[in-house]
N, C-alpha and C positions, 0 to 999 in steps of 0.2 A: 059322411055319402056313401052312399051305394054306389055300386059299378054302373048300373043302370042309369043313372042322374048323371055319372061322366058321359055318358053316350048320348044322353040327351042332349048336357048341357054342348056338346059337340056335335051334334048334329046337323047343323048348317056346312060346317067344314068339311063333315064325311058327303054331306052330299055334293059338294065341289070335289070331291075326290071321286065318285062314283062318273064325274062327268069327264074327270082326267083321264080315267082309268077308259073310260070310251073311246076317248082320242085318242089311245096308244092302241085299240083295238080297230081303229077305221083304217078301211083298204079297199080297194079296187076289187081285190078276189072278195068276192061277195061271203065267202066261208069265213073269212076269221071273224068280220061285227057279228054273224050270226053266231058262231062258238061264242063268242065275247060275249053276248046279252045273253046266250042260255047260262053262262057261268056267272055273270051277274047278277042275274034273277036266280039263281040257285043260291045265295043268301050270303051269310057269313058276318061274322062281328066287324068286320075290320079292326081287327088287333094290331096289326103291324104298322098299317098308317095311323093310329093311334097313337102308338109309340112314340112315331117320327114327330107327329104334332105337338103332344106333350112335352115331349124333352127339344124340341125347339121355342116352346111357349117358354118352359123353365131357365131356358136360355137366352130370354129377350126378344126372340126373332120371332115376328108374327106376319112376315111378308109372304105374297103368294107362290114363293118358292117351294116353300113347306108344304101348300096343297099340292102341288106338282111332284114334288119329289114322293110323298108321300102315296100316290097313285103308280109310281114306278116301283114303289117296295111292293105294294099291292100285285101289279101287273108281275111282278118275277115269281111271287109267290103262287100267282096261279098257275103260270107256265111251269112251274117245278111240279103243281098236281095234275098237270096234264100229263107231263111224261112218266110221273109217278103211278097213275092210273094204267098206263099201258103198260107199264113195265109189273106190276104185282096183277096185272088182269082185272083190277078191280071194276065190278057193276055197276055200282052206285055211289056216289058222291052229293054229301047233304040231302039225301033221301030221293034226289035225281038220278037217271041213268046216266052214267059217267060220258064224257064227251065221245070219246073213241068206241065206246059200244053203239053212239048213234052214228058217227059220220068215219069211223074206221081208223084203225090204228098208224097209219102215214098220213094222215088230213091231221090228226092229233098230234105227234109227233112234228109236225110242219108248223104247225100254226104255235107250237111251245117255241120254237126256235126264232118265228117273228116273232111273239113277244119279247123275248131277251133281246133280240138284237136290238126294236125299238126302243124299251128301256132303257138302254145303254145310248142309244144316238140320242135320244132327249136330254138323257144327264149328261152328254158332252155340251149341251148347251148352257148349262150351267158356269162353264168355264171354270170348274173350281176339280183339279186334278185329284184333290183329295176325297171327294165327294166319291167320282168314277171308282177310284181307287176301292172303297165301301163297297160300294155295289157290285164291282166287278170280282173282290175279294169272296163276298157274300156268294154269287153263285157260283163260283167255282168250287167254293168249299161245300156248298149243298148237292153240287153233281159228284165230288169225292165223295161225302157221305152216302150216297143213293149206290155207288160200286162198293162202298165197304160192307153197306148191308147187305146186296145182293152177295158178297162175296163168304158171309155168316148166315146165308140163308139156313134153315134147319139144322144150325150145327149146336149140340147141346152143350158145346166146350167154349162157346163165346164168353170172353171175360166181362167183367165192370167195367174195367177200361176201355175195352174195345166199345162196349155198348155207349159210355158216354162219349167216347170220341164219334159216334156214329152220331148221338140226337144234338151233339153241340156241333155239328158240321149240319146236321138236315134242317135243326130247328133254333137253336141258339144264335147262328150266324146271320140270318137277315134280319133280327130281332136285333141284336147287337150295333148291326151296321144301321138298321133303323135310327136306335136312337144316337150313335157316335154323329151321322147325320145333321139330327137336330142341334147337337151341340157346336157344331163346326158352322150351321148357319149363322147360330148365334156368335159365332167364334168366342167361343170358350177359352178359358185356358186349358193345356192340354191336360192338366191332371183332373180339371173337371170333365172334360170329353171322355177319355178315358175312365173315367168312374162311370158315365152315363151308359159305357161299351161293356163295361162289366156287368154294367145292370142288366143290360138286355141280353147279356148271355146266359147268365146264371137265370133268369127268369125263363128264356128260352127252354133252357133245359128242363125246368121244373115242370113248365107249360106240358114238353113233350112226355114225361114222365105221369103225369096226370091222365094224358089222353091214352097213352098205353094203359093205364089200370080201366081207362072208359072201355075199352076196348073189349073188358071182361064185365062191364057192367052196362051196355051201352042199351038203350031202348031205340030199335032202328028207326022207330016214325018219328021220335023226338030230336033225335042227334043225326039221323042219316048212316049209322054205323051199325053193321052187323055185326051180332057178338061172336066174341072169339074168331074173327076174322085176321087178326095178325097171327094168329096161331096157325090156322088154317093155310097161310100163305107161308109159313116158316119162320116170321118175326120171332126172334127172341130177346122179350124185353124184359125189363128189371122184375118184373112179380116173379117171372119162370125162371131168372139167374137167381135170385133170392133164394127162390124154391129149391133149386137145384143142390144153392149150399147147404140147406138145414134139413133136409128130407132124412130118411131112412136110406140104407144102401138099395133096397128094394123098390122102395116108392120112386129113388132116380131113376133107376133100371127102366120102371115103370115109363117114368116122365119120358124119357129119352127115345123109346120105342116110340110114343105118342107122337112127338117132336118130328121121327124121321120117317114115321107112315105115310104111305101118300094114300091111304085110305081114311083120312080124319073125319071124325061123324062127332055125334050127339053126343054119346056116352064119352068119347074123349074128352071132351069138352066138360061134361058133369062131373068128370073124373078130377079134371085138373083145378076146376073150380072147389070142389071137394077137398083138396088136398090146399089150396090158398086156404078155405078156413080153417083147417087144421094148425095151418102154422102161420096164419095171420098174416099170408104173404102182402095181399093189398093195402094194409094196414101199415104194413113196415115201408111201402113203395110209397106211400102217400107221406108218411114220418119223413122219409129223405127229401122228398120234393117241398114238405114245409121246411127243411132245414135247409134247402138251396136257396127259397124265397125269402127268409131270411138273414141270408148273406148276402141277396141282392138290394137288399133295404138299405143294410148298412153302406152298401157302396153310396147310396146319395145321401150319408150325413155328411158330406164336403157343402151342399146346397142349403140355406134357409127355409127355415119352415114356410114354404110359400104354397098357395094352391095348389099349385102345377105338381110341385114334391109330392103332395098331399094324395093328386089324381096320379100318376105315376105308379104308388105304391097300392093305390086300391085296384089299377088296374093289373097291377101282376098278381096281386092275390085272386084276381079272377079263376085264371088257373085251374086255381083248385076248388073253388067255388062251383063249378062247373057239375061236380059230380054231388055233392055234397046234399 
């Protein structure tokens, strides 16, 4: 089964998630549903909701709560993007103007806060403290990850461990929570629930590595990403960390100068890309991501060879398939 077939198979469930998401944006403050509609129409594959739905199905739970919680997970992801775009001063999100560009930083931040609060309020109605713990823990980790990343802006001395801590918090935590919640809904044994959580974390880390690689391969028209945007913002990701490890002393100093420069330009990006090619930094980053995906897949060996398990494995592969 191809990944696109999974999205088609679950199209009806994902449509219901969209309705659940719109309900979270409902408010008498009209700017909130307006921004919500702007974001929803901006698209996105709804990967995080699908991870939750598939995990719940694997746990043999097909009730309505999985749709409600899938919408909550996507809302939390949306709130994080609103905040991140303000922090990063990003002008584009999925090929369209970022919300703060259209409505201002203050509105974007406040709408993000509203979404977080509303998502958690609705999750309380599930009357399950472990679900609330998973969601609130993910939100806390995502915020910590953003702060850690800010502390490492334009810092060529960032370590690989620090990078992993950042992306496990910013991306892995929410996907891990989504998978765990699926297991909680299905009342799986703790061993299997933990396996789903670890699967989500490792998949999320691999997904972020692949996304970081895409920053140096992106077609803005196709993916809504500006080529080299992370480097321009001072974000030091795996390809650069690897390059700084293997390049010559002279090249390392050149790369550090580019990283620290306030006048980052096309020539700098071309030089970094040239060095990536020389040392196969992109290929090495993708090799590491694939290794993490392989570890993630191993986590699901505790489950029977069910269609839902195969679908989860296929969805995990989507992280790398986007740039191939």
